[in-house]
Phi, psi and omega in degrees: 000314181297320180296318178294320178299327178282328182276337185300317176300325177293319178298317181293331182282340182283148179289149178116178182287138182297322181296319180292317180295318179294318177300314180297317181294311183294319179288331174293320180295328182274317189229011176080202186299311183291329173297319178295316180300309182289329176296315179292319177298317179296330178282319187270331187298315181299315180293320179295318178298316180296319179296318180294317180295320177293324178294324178291321184274349186303315180299322179288322181291330181294338181278347183282122183292324182287343183277335183301312178297326178296316179294324176296323176295320176297320178296319178295320178296319178295320178297319178296320178296319178295317179296319178297319178296320178297318178296319179293325178291327181277348184306315181296337185264002183297320185281330182267097186293340182296331180293334181281345179286320183277000000 
C-alpha cells in the first residue's frame, strides 16, 4: 500500500489515461514486463474491438428507424450527466457570491 501511495503521483504525472497507467504499474509489479504488456492489452482490447465493430456497422445502423429515438435518448442522458457534473462542480461556490461576479 505504501509503495502504491508513493508511485501514484508519478502515475498521475505521466501522459495518458490514468486507468491504463495504473493497470500497467500494478501488473508490472506483480508479473514484470510481460504481465504489464498483457494487462494493458487485456484492458484496451475489448473496448478497441467494440469501437472498430461499431464503426464498421454504423452506416447500416443509421438506416434503422427504430434506433434513432434510442440514440436521441442516449444523447439526452449524456447531456443530463454533463449538467449534473457542472452542478456538482459549482456546489462549493454557491454560498460565496463573489465567485459569480468573475
